[in-house]
FIKOLDO-186797 format. One line per field, with one value per residue: residue number from 1; residue in three letters; x, y, z of N, C-alpha, C, O, CB in turn. Coordinates in Angstrom, 2 decimals, always signed. Glycine has a CB too. Example, Ala and Ser with C-alpha at 12.3 -4.5 7.8 and 13.67 -1.06 7.14 Angstrom:
FIKOLDO-186797
k <- [1	2] $
r <- [Ala	Ser] $
nu <- [+13.19	+12.85] $
nv <- [-5.69	-2.25] $
nw <- [+7.80	+7.08] $
cau <- [+12.30	+13.67] $
cav <- [-4.50	-1.06] $
caw <- [+7.80	+7.14] $
cu <- [+13.20	+12.90] $
cv <- [-3.30	+0.03] $
cw <- [+7.80	+7.87] $
ou <- [+14.24	+13.41] $
ov <- [-3.32	+1.14] $
ow <- [+8.46	+8.04] $
cbu <- [+11.31	+14.08] $
cbv <- [-4.47	-0.60] $
cbw <- [+9.05	+5.72] $
end
This chain:
FIKOLDO-186797
k <- [1	2	3	4	5	6	7	8	9	10	11	12	13	14	15	16	17	18	19	20	21	22	23	24	25	26	27	28	29	30	31	32	33	34	35	36	37	38	39	40	41	42	43	44	45	46	47	48	49	50	51	52	53	54	55	56	57	58	59	60	61	62	63	64	65	66	67	68	69	70	71	72	73	74	75	76	77	78	79	80	81	82	83	84	85	86	87	88	89	90	91	92	93	94	95	96	97] $
r <- [Unk	Unk	Unk	Unk	Unk	Unk	Unk	Unk	Unk	Unk	Unk	Unk	Unk	Unk	Unk	Unk	Unk	Unk	Unk	Unk	Unk	Unk	Unk	Unk	Unk	Unk	Unk	Unk	Unk	Unk	Unk	Unk	Unk	Unk	Unk	Unk	Unk	Unk	Unk	Unk	Unk	Unk	Unk	Unk	Unk	Unk	Unk	Unk	Unk	Unk	Unk	Unk	Unk	Unk	Unk	Unk	Unk	Unk	Unk	Unk	Unk	Unk	Unk	Unk	Unk	Unk	Unk	Unk	Unk	Unk	Unk	Unk	Unk	Unk	Unk	Unk	Unk	Unk	Unk	Unk	Unk	Unk	Unk	Unk	Unk	Unk	Unk	Unk	Unk	Unk	Unk	Unk	Unk	Unk	Unk	Unk	Unk] $
nu <- [+67.97	+68.61	+66.25	+67.19	+68.53	+66.62	+65.48	+67.89	+68.26	+65.68	+66.41	+68.52	+67.08	+65.06	+66.11	+65.42	+65.47	+64.53	+63.04	+62.31	+60.42	+58.62	+57.60	+56.28	+54.35	+52.68	+51.74	+50.08	+48.09	+48.75	+49.24	+50.35	+48.90	+46.68	+47.12	+46.94	+48.14	+47.84	+47.24	+49.22	+51.23	+50.51	+50.89	+53.79	+54.61	+53.71	+54.86	+57.52	+58.31	+58.76	+58.76	+56.94	+58.21	+60.01	+58.31	+56.71	+58.37	+58.49	+55.76	+55.73	+57.43	+55.98	+53.66	+54.62	+56.96	+60.36	+61.14	+61.92	+61.46	+63.08	+64.04	+65.41	+67.75	+71.21	+71.07	+71.59	+71.63	+69.59	+67.95	+69.08	+69.50	+71.57	+70.34	+67.58	+66.46	+65.70	+67.56	+66.54	+67.54	+69.18	+71.51	+73.96	+74.69	+74.49	+75.26	+75.96	+77.27] $
nv <- [-0.27	-3.16	-5.35	-6.36	-4.14	-2.23	-3.23	-2.90	-0.16	+0.62	-0.19	+1.42	+3.77	+3.54	+2.38	-0.13	-3.57	-5.47	-7.67	-7.17	-5.08	-6.62	-7.97	-5.99	-5.26	-7.40	-7.10	-5.15	-6.14	-6.49	-8.99	-11.63	-12.60	-11.21	-8.56	-5.36	-3.06	-0.27	+0.43	-0.38	+1.22	+3.42	+3.61	+2.81	+5.37	+7.28	+6.51	+5.97	+7.42	+6.53	+6.04	+5.38	+3.41	+2.12	+1.23	-0.38	-2.61	-3.59	-4.31	-6.51	-8.39	-8.82	-10.10	-12.06	-13.20	-13.97	-14.76	-14.21	-13.51	-15.54	-14.24	-12.00	-12.61	-12.83	-11.35	-8.30	-4.82	-2.31	-3.73	-6.17	-8.97	-11.10	-13.40	-15.15	-15.12	-13.00	-11.08	-10.86	-10.22	-8.03	-5.88	-5.95	-8.38	-10.00	-12.90	-12.56	-10.39] $
nw <- [-59.70	-57.79	-56.53	-53.86	-53.24	-53.04	-50.62	-49.00	-48.83	-47.62	-45.23	-44.30	-44.38	-42.61	-40.34	-39.58	-39.94	-43.01	-42.05	-39.50	-39.98	-41.57	-39.41	-37.81	-39.76	-39.70	-37.27	-37.60	-39.01	-41.60	-43.80	-45.64	-49.14	-49.07	-48.24	-48.64	-51.00	-50.99	-48.45	-46.91	-48.24	-47.35	-44.56	-44.32	-45.56	-43.79	-41.27	-41.70	-43.89	-46.22	-49.96	-52.77	-54.72	-52.81	-50.76	-52.31	-52.81	-50.17	-49.95	-51.70	-50.54	-48.07	-49.26	-50.63	-49.65	-49.22	-51.98	-55.04	-58.58	-60.87	-63.21	-63.25	-62.23	-62.45	-64.71	-66.58	-66.15	-64.56	-62.88	-62.07	-59.98	-57.59	-56.65	-56.21	-53.87	-51.41	-48.87	-45.57	-43.11	-42.56	-44.02	-43.10	-42.11	-44.37	-46.40	-48.86	-49.30] $
cau <- [+68.24	+68.08	+65.47	+67.99	+69.11	+65.56	+65.55	+69.05	+68.00	+64.67	+66.97	+69.11	+65.88	+64.37	+66.94	+64.74	+65.82	+63.24	+62.35	+61.61	+59.41	+57.63	+56.97	+55.69	+53.28	+51.90	+51.19	+49.10	+47.25	+49.31	+50.14	+50.31	+48.55	+45.60	+47.68	+46.40	+48.95	+47.47	+47.27	+50.86	+52.26	+50.19	+51.73	+55.20	+55.00	+53.32	+55.58	+58.94	+58.78	+59.16	+57.97	+56.11	+59.12	+60.70	+57.19	+56.21	+59.24	+58.26	+54.59	+56.21	+57.88	+54.69	+52.85	+55.11	+58.00	+61.64	+61.34	+61.63	+61.36	+64.55	+63.99	+66.26	+69.04	+72.26	+70.66	+72.27	+70.87	+69.40	+66.98	+69.51	+69.68	+72.35	+69.81	+66.18	+65.92	+66.08	+67.97	+65.77	+67.89	+70.05	+72.63	+75.39	+74.77	+74.14	+76.59	+76.26	+77.87] $
cav <- [-0.59	-4.33	-5.77	-6.39	-3.03	-1.63	-3.56	-2.51	+1.21	+0.63	-0.51	+2.69	+5.21	+3.31	+1.82	-1.35	-4.58	-5.83	-8.77	-6.34	-4.41	-7.67	-8.38	-4.89	-5.40	-8.59	-6.75	-4.31	-6.91	-6.76	-10.49	-12.67	-11.98	-10.12	-7.36	-3.96	-2.28	+1.15	+0.58	-0.55	+2.25	+4.76	+3.24	+3.16	+6.76	+8.29	+6.32	+6.21	+8.44	+5.60	+6.50	+4.17	+2.38	+1.47	+0.69	-1.65	-3.82	-4.58	-5.21	-7.98	-9.23	-9.27	-10.90	-13.23	-13.67	-13.49	-15.29	-13.18	-14.23	-15.66	-13.59	-10.78	-13.17	-12.93	-10.41	-7.22	-3.74	-1.87	-4.46	-7.33	-9.46	-11.98	-14.46	-15.27	-15.17	-11.63	-11.18	-10.01	-10.02	-6.87	-5.98	-6.31	-9.79	-10.92	-13.43	-12.17	-8.85] $
caw <- [-58.46	-57.63	-55.48	-52.71	-53.16	-52.46	-49.25	-48.32	-48.86	-46.67	-43.77	-44.14	-44.26	-41.29	-39.07	-39.23	-41.24	-43.62	-41.34	-38.46	-40.73	-41.61	-37.90	-37.72	-40.45	-39.18	-35.71	-38.05	-39.64	-43.06	-43.70	-46.84	-50.15	-48.77	-47.84	-49.43	-51.22	-50.61	-46.83	-46.51	-48.55	-46.55	-43.29	-44.44	-45.85	-42.47	-39.90	-42.09	-44.99	-47.58	-51.07	-53.28	-55.01	-51.84	-50.24	-53.07	-52.54	-49.05	-50.18	-52.46	-49.56	-47.21	-50.07	-51.31	-48.92	-49.66	-53.18	-56.32	-59.98	-61.33	-64.52	-63.02	-61.57	-63.45	-65.82	-66.64	-66.02	-63.16	-61.63	-61.76	-58.68	-57.83	-56.30	-56.44	-52.76	-50.60	-47.74	-45.01	-41.77	-42.52	-44.98	-42.45	-41.98	-45.73	-46.48	-50.09	-49.54] $
cu <- [+67.52	+66.92	+65.80	+68.38	+67.85	+65.63	+66.52	+68.71	+66.83	+65.29	+67.69	+68.08	+65.40	+64.85	+66.45	+65.08	+64.43	+62.34	+61.57	+60.44	+58.14	+56.90	+55.86	+54.32	+52.36	+51.13	+49.99	+48.09	+47.69	+50.05	+49.57	+49.69	+47.55	+45.95	+47.44	+47.64	+49.02	+47.76	+48.58	+51.53	+51.99	+50.85	+53.15	+55.40	+54.86	+54.31	+57.16	+59.36	+59.18	+58.20	+57.52	+57.00	+59.58	+59.33	+56.56	+57.12	+59.02	+56.85	+54.80	+56.48	+56.86	+53.79	+53.26	+56.43	+59.43	+62.08	+60.75	+61.91	+62.71	+64.72	+65.33	+67.76	+69.92	+71.94	+71.48	+71.09	+70.35	+68.62	+67.72	+69.87	+70.67	+71.83	+68.45	+65.51	+66.63	+66.37	+67.19	+66.23	+69.10	+71.16	+73.83	+75.70	+74.59	+75.49	+76.99	+76.97	+79.33] $
cv <- [-2.11	-4.39	-5.56	-5.03	-1.94	-1.70	-2.99	-0.82	+1.51	+0.49	+0.91	+3.75	+4.82	+2.84	+0.32	-2.57	-5.04	-6.75	-8.05	-5.65	-5.52	-7.99	-7.21	-4.80	-6.30	-7.72	-5.73	-4.95	-7.08	-8.08	-11.11	-11.93	-11.08	-9.00	-6.23	-3.26	-0.80	+1.16	+0.61	+0.47	+3.40	+4.58	+3.54	+4.66	+7.51	+7.78	+6.26	+6.94	+7.72	+6.09	+5.25	+3.14	+1.34	+0.53	-0.45	-2.86	-4.30	-5.02	-6.57	-8.97	-9.66	-10.18	-11.97	-13.98	-13.32	-13.86	-14.38	-13.91	-14.17	-14.89	-12.52	-11.23	-13.41	-12.02	-9.28	-6.11	-3.42	-2.72	-5.96	-7.81	-10.68	-13.27	-14.24	-15.25	-13.95	-12.09	-10.24	-9.55	-8.89	-7.00	-6.23	-7.89	-10.71	-11.47	-13.32	-10.90	-9.00] $
cw <- [-58.53	-56.59	-54.15	-52.29	-52.46	-50.99	-48.30	-47.93	-47.96	-45.17	-43.35	-43.62	-42.80	-40.03	-38.61	-40.45	-41.89	-42.71	-40.15	-38.91	-41.15	-40.44	-37.65	-38.57	-40.34	-37.81	-36.40	-38.95	-41.47	-43.48	-45.02	-48.13	-50.26	-48.52	-49.00	-49.74	-50.78	-49.02	-46.40	-46.95	-47.72	-45.11	-43.39	-44.93	-44.40	-41.51	-40.37	-43.12	-46.28	-48.70	-51.75	-53.93	-53.78	-50.98	-51.06	-53.04	-51.36	-49.35	-50.88	-51.47	-48.51	-48.08	-50.40	-50.56	-49.54	-51.46	-54.16	-57.74	-60.33	-62.67	-64.25	-62.45	-62.80	-64.80	-65.75	-66.57	-64.61	-62.14	-61.64	-60.30	-58.63	-57.18	-56.29	-54.96	-52.04	-49.39	-46.68	-43.62	-41.72	-43.17	-44.10	-42.06	-43.28	-46.44	-47.94	-50.35	-49.15] $
ou <- [+66.42	+66.74	+65.15	+68.55	+68.07	+65.78	+66.26	+68.93	+66.84	+64.77	+67.47	+68.25	+65.35	+64.26	+66.87	+64.94	+63.36	+61.12	+60.40	+59.44	+56.94	+55.70	+54.70	+53.31	+51.24	+49.93	+48.99	+47.30	+47.03	+51.27	+48.38	+49.91	+47.41	+45.04	+47.82	+48.26	+50.02	+48.54	+49.05	+52.48	+52.84	+51.33	+53.70	+56.48	+55.75	+54.72	+58.02	+60.55	+59.80	+57.06	+57.75	+56.66	+59.52	+59.44	+55.96	+56.67	+59.29	+56.63	+54.12	+55.98	+56.89	+53.17	+52.49	+56.82	+59.54	+63.05	+59.61	+62.63	+63.45	+65.83	+66.16	+68.70	+69.59	+72.65	+72.19	+69.91	+70.61	+68.59	+67.05	+70.48	+70.65	+72.62	+68.08	+64.29	+67.86	+65.85	+67.18	+65.59	+69.91	+71.86	+74.75	+76.79	+74.56	+76.44	+78.04	+77.21	+80.09] $
ov <- [-2.37	-3.43	-4.89	-4.77	-1.08	-0.74	-2.65	-0.36	+2.63	+0.96	+1.44	+4.44	+5.66	+2.85	-0.29	-2.38	-4.96	-6.61	-8.31	-5.66	-5.26	-8.27	-7.49	-4.31	-6.10	-7.88	-5.53	-4.26	-7.66	-8.18	-11.04	-10.73	-10.29	-8.18	-6.39	-2.81	-0.24	+1.98	+1.47	+0.85	+4.22	+5.59	+4.38	+5.16	+8.22	+8.67	+6.47	+7.15	+8.24	+6.47	+4.15	+1.97	+0.11	-0.66	-1.37	-4.00	-5.50	-6.19	-7.56	-10.10	-10.82	-11.05	-12.92	-15.11	-12.38	-13.37	-13.91	-14.91	-13.18	-15.06	-12.35	-10.46	-13.96	-12.10	-9.24	-6.34	-4.13	-2.54	-6.92	-7.06	-11.37	-14.22	-13.06	-15.33	-13.84	-13.04	-9.02	-8.71	-8.95	-8.00	-6.85	-8.39	-11.94	-10.83	-13.80	-10.46	-8.03] $
ow <- [-59.01	-55.85	-53.35	-51.10	-51.60	-50.23	-47.15	-46.80	-47.45	-44.15	-42.26	-42.62	-41.90	-38.95	-37.63	-41.66	-41.28	-42.64	-39.88	-38.18	-41.05	-40.46	-37.33	-38.08	-40.82	-37.56	-35.71	-39.59	-42.34	-43.49	-45.32	-48.24	-51.19	-48.54	-50.16	-48.77	-50.32	-48.53	-45.65	-46.26	-47.37	-44.59	-42.68	-44.62	-43.95	-40.77	-39.51	-43.35	-47.20	-48.47	-51.25	-53.77	-53.80	-50.68	-50.50	-53.22	-51.24	-49.03	-50.63	-51.43	-48.10	-47.47	-50.52	-50.85	-50.33	-52.05	-54.22	-57.78	-60.22	-63.19	-65.15	-62.25	-63.85	-65.81	-64.74	-66.84	-63.64	-60.92	-61.26	-59.53	-59.65	-57.09	-56.35	-54.80	-52.02	-48.81	-46.85	-42.98	-40.81	-43.05	-44.65	-41.78	-43.23	-46.87	-48.35	-51.47	-49.20] $
cbu <- [+67.66	+69.10	+65.29	+69.16	+69.72	+64.39	+65.70	+70.48	+67.75	+63.67	+68.19	+69.71	+64.21	+63.54	+66.74	+63.04	+66.74	+63.50	+63.44	+62.48	+60.18	+58.19	+58.31	+56.65	+53.54	+53.08	+52.60	+49.71	+45.76	+50.28	+49.75	+49.33	+48.40	+44.83	+49.20	+45.36	+48.97	+45.78	+46.57	+51.63	+52.29	+48.44	+51.63	+55.88	+54.00	+51.62	+55.03	+59.49	+60.04	+58.91	+58.75	+55.00	+60.30	+61.63	+56.30	+56.00	+60.61	+58.42	+53.63	+57.62	+58.97	+53.76	+52.52	+55.48	+57.79	+62.71	+60.82	+62.70	+60.37	+65.00	+62.33	+65.46	+68.79	+72.41	+69.21	+73.21	+69.86	+68.78	+64.92	+70.47	+68.34	+73.58	+70.29	+65.86	+66.04	+64.95	+69.29	+64.55	+68.32	+70.37	+72.80	+75.50	+73.78	+73.27	+76.66	+75.20	+77.09] $
cbv <- [+0.56	-5.17	-6.93	-7.21	-2.69	-2.18	-4.79	-2.81	+1.67	-0.52	-1.91	+3.12	+5.26	+2.56	+2.89	-0.97	-6.10	-6.54	-9.95	-5.36	-3.73	-8.78	-8.34	-3.94	-5.44	-10.14	-5.80	-3.23	-6.19	-5.71	-11.67	-14.07	-12.67	-10.32	-7.62	-2.87	-2.42	+1.53	-0.58	-1.78	+2.68	+5.03	+1.77	+2.17	+7.45	+8.18	+4.78	+5.19	+9.30	+3.79	+7.47	+4.61	+3.07	+2.73	+1.72	-1.32	-3.61	-3.94	-4.48	-7.89	-8.61	-7.93	-10.42	-12.75	-15.11	-14.24	-16.59	-11.76	-13.54	-17.25	-12.79	-9.76	-14.63	-14.49	-9.97	-7.22	-3.88	-0.64	-4.60	-7.43	-9.83	-11.55	-14.90	-16.63	-16.55	-10.48	-10.99	-10.56	-11.46	-6.50	-4.64	-5.45	-10.13	-9.93	-14.91	-12.18	-7.56] $
cbw <- [-57.34	-57.33	-55.58	-52.92	-54.66	-52.93	-49.19	-49.36	-50.25	-47.02	-43.77	-45.44	-45.66	-41.47	-37.71	-39.09	-40.70	-44.96	-40.79	-37.92	-42.08	-42.01	-36.49	-38.06	-41.38	-38.69	-34.36	-38.69	-39.29	-43.34	-42.10	-46.44	-50.85	-47.81	-47.53	-48.48	-52.25	-51.00	-46.03	-47.08	-50.03	-46.40	-42.97	-45.44	-47.08	-41.78	-39.02	-42.30	-44.49	-47.35	-52.04	-54.33	-55.57	-50.85	-50.06	-54.55	-52.63	-47.49	-50.98	-53.39	-48.97	-46.71	-51.05	-52.79	-48.78	-48.55	-53.26	-56.23	-61.15	-61.53	-64.87	-61.91	-60.63	-63.83	-65.76	-67.88	-66.91	-63.21	-62.07	-62.50	-58.13	-57.47	-55.20	-57.30	-52.15	-50.46	-47.85	-45.00	-41.13	-41.31	-45.90	-41.04	-41.03	-46.96	-45.95	-50.71	-48.51] $
end
């Protein structure tokens, strides 16, 4: 599953865009590189039923923003992404879709 696909699935499961979840994470004090993965994962599981894989995708975005490593861009395989920038504003508005 591509990184973007993880975020799109999070939206399907929660009804919230990744950007909305980032805003909620900030309200809870999970912001930037100091965000503790275990605490974020516990919150996402308790409030939204998200598992570790999807939760860790959001942890990455909380810590590092929408940029991802370019090593997966244009690659083949399960984790290939079309861009090194993730779309956070909802899959319905993603211009790459």
